[in-house]
N, C-alpha and C positions, 0 to 999 in steps of 0.2 A: 505495500501499500504505499502509495507515494503522498507527501506532505503538501499539503495547498501552499501555493507558491506566495498567494495574496490572501492572507486571513482578513478579516474586516477589522480586525482590533489593530492592523500596525498603520502608522501614519505614511503617506507616501514620500518618498525621499526625492524633494526638488534637486537637480545639480545648481551648483553654484549661480550661472548664467540666469539662469530661471528662476533666483530668487526674490525675494518684495525687492531686499536692496538694487539688485542689480535693475532691476525693473524701473524703479523708481529714478536711477543715474541715467537708464535710456531715456526716458521721459523727457528728465532735466534737458540732456545732452540734444532728443530731436526739438526742442522747445527752443534752444539757441539757432540751432541750425535753421528752424520756421523762420526766425527774427531774422535773419543774415538773407535769406531768399525773400522777404518781404523788400529787407534793404536793397537789394537786387535788383526786384521790380520797381522801387521808385528810382532807382538811378538808372534804369533804363526806361525809365516813364520820361524821365526830364533830357536827355538827350535822345533827338530822332536817329543819330545814325547807329545808336545801338539796338533799334527797334528789332533788329532780323536774330538776336541774342537772346528776347526775351524767353523764350521756351526753355533757357538752363532753369533761372529760378523760377519760373514755373512749376516743373519737372520735380524739382527738389523742393518747393517747399510743398506741394501734392505729395509726394512720396514720405517727406518729415511727418507731415498732418496724419496721413495713412497709419504710419508708425505708432507715432503718439495715440491715436483711439485704438488700434489693436492691442497695442501691451498695456493699455488703462484697461479692457474692457478683460484680458485675460487676468489682470489682476481682481479685478472684480469678480469674478468667477470665481477664481481661487479662494476668497473670502468668504464668499458665500458659501462654498464647500465645507468649508472649516466649523 
């Protein structure tokens, strides 16, 4: 008879890169990246010669915003399960 590998009384072990602290550090660094992207959009808006490069700050802001939301939802789901 084999032992149950996932008994109900054990707490799941999360790796260090998925810990609550690491998720909060990631969220705050992505907030800084998002602010940097917004600054890039402002610079591109001021100079008409740079309008063809608007895609880069838009992509950077969109990806960092997506990651902020995704990691925040992961934290909320984990906290509701505990």
